[in-house]
N, C-alpha and C positions, 0 to 999 in steps of 0.2 A: 721794385726794390723793397717796398713796404711789405708786400706779401712774402717775400723771401725771408725778411727778418722775423715775421710771425712764425713761419715754418721752422726756422732755426730755433726760435725760442721754445716752441712746442717740443722739438726734439730734445733740447737741453733739459726741459722740465721732466720729460719721460725718463731720460737717463738718470736724472737725480732721484726720481721716485724709485726706480729699479734698484739703485745703489742703496737707498735707505732700507728697502725691504730685505735685500740680500744681507746687509749688515745686521739687521734685527734677527733674521733667521740664523745667521752665523753665531749669534750670541746665545741662542737657545741651547740648553743642555738636552742631550738625548733623553727621551722618556724612559723612566725606569719601571720595569714590570713590577706590579704589586706582588709581594711575596705570597706564595700559596699557604693556605691555612689548613690546620687539622679539621676536617669536616665533623669530627666527633668531639671537638673541644667543648669545654663546659659552657662557653658562651654561645654555642651554636644551637639551632632549634633541634628538638628531638624528632629527627626526620621521620615523618609519617605517623608519629605517635603523640604529637603535641596536642594541646587543648583545641587548636583550630581544626585538626583532623578528626580527633576522637571526641565525640560529644553525642548528645541525644540525636538519633537519626543515622548515625554512622553504622556501617556494616563491618563486622570482623569475621573473616572466613578462617576456619580452623577445623582440621580433621574432616573435611567434606561437609561441614555444616556452616551456614551463614547465620551468625548471631547479630541481632539488632541491639544497639546500645539504647537502653531505655532511659538511663539517667547517669549523671557523672557527679562525683564528689571531689572537690579540690581541698586538700589538707595542707595546712601551714604550721610549721613548728620553727619559729625564729626565721632564719633565712632559707630554710628547706621547704620545698613544695613537692608534693606528689599527688597522684590521682588514682581514683578507683572508679571503674565503669561497670555498671550493672548490665549484664547481657541476658538476652532472651533468645531461646532457640534450642536449647538442650534440656536435659533433665535436671531439675532443681535450680537453685539460684547460683549463677556463675558470675564471677567478677574478674575483670582484667586490671591488674595493678600496674601502673607506669611510674617509674622513678628514674631520675638522672643522678647518678652518684659519681662525682669527680670526672664528668665527661663521658661516663659509660651508661648506656641505656640498660635499665633493668626492668624486665617484664615478668609478671607472675600471674599464673592462672589459678584463681581461688574458687573453691566450692564451699558453700555454707553447709556446716554440719550441725544437725540438731540431735539432741538426745544422747550425746556422747558421755555426759556425766563427768566431765573433767573441768578443772578450775585452773586459773593461772598459777604457776609455780616455777621453781628453778628447773624442774624436770617433769615432763609430761609424756605419757606413752599413749599414742594413737595409732591404730592399725598395726599394732605390734612393733612399732618403731619408737625409739627414745628421742624426744625433741628437747633440746636444752635452750635456755633463755639466751637470746642474742641481743635484744635491746627492748627498752620500754620507755614510755613517756606520755605526754599529752600534746594535743594539737587542736587548732581551730579548724572548722570545716565550713564549706559553703556548697550548696547543691544546685544542680540544674537538671530539669526533667523529672522523671519518676525514680525516686530512690527509697521511699518509705521513711524518710527522715525530714525534720524541719529544714527550712531554707538555710539556717545557720545554727551553729552550736559549737560545743566542745566535746572531745572524745579522748578516752584513754586507750592505750594499746600495749600489748606485750607480744613481741614477735619471737618465734622459736624456730629452730631448725635441727635436722639430724646432723651427725658428724660429717657426712659427705655432702651435705647441702642439697640433696636430691628431693627431700621432703620438707615442707614448711608448715608451720602452724601459727595462726594469728588469733589472739583474743582481742576483741574490741568492745568498748563500753561507750555507747553514744548517749551523752547527756544523763548519765547515771541510771540508764534503763536496764542495766545488767549486762553480763558478759555474753557476747556472741562468739562462736568458734568457727573458724574456717581453716580448711587444709588446702595446701597449694603446692605448686611446683614451679621452678624457674622455666621461663620460655625463651627461645631464641627468636630474633627478629624474623628469620626465614620461615618459621612455623606459621606465621600469621600474615594475612593480607587484609589491609584496612582500606575500605572505601569511604572516603571522608564524609563527615556530616555536612548538611547544608549550612551556610554561614548563619551565625546568630545575629539577631538585631543589634545594631551598633557596630558590627564588623564592617570594614570598608567595602567588602564584597557582598554585603547583604542586599537582597532584592525582595521586595514584597511580591 
């Protein structure tokens, strides 16, 4: 008789536990799927072109040539940040400019131009094309790798473009050393392939 009471008690306990679990589950609200987000929104990474991917040691493939990133410059003007990466592999000094403007990735291929004999102004003619002032200002910069510049400093810039935006012109003055001139053109993401740089010291993925 005693054993029967024990068995009955266990059965009742099991039923009670099952009832509690069922009630708890019944009170749960169905999970709501997280809303999908714009992958190119301003708060999203610059897919494949951010500072973790592009830096000293990265490879940029363009036009059948593999360019090595020798050094990178990070520029800051108030809340705005953009990057310039020194490339080696072609003729002359080449730079890849990377900027995110209102969620849109802007890439520019720059070539340093020497001996042009031009100065900043409202209108400058280079290669037979008229470039007009788009914006100018000052920024703080910091360097990584080989750039030919101090580790930190300030620079002034004046950016110009043709009416159709197909040709760009940039005047840059690093720490008062005089104006340097570069001509450039906008690039699309699909024109370039980036093979990321090895992680930098301090990065969570860094390995000695």
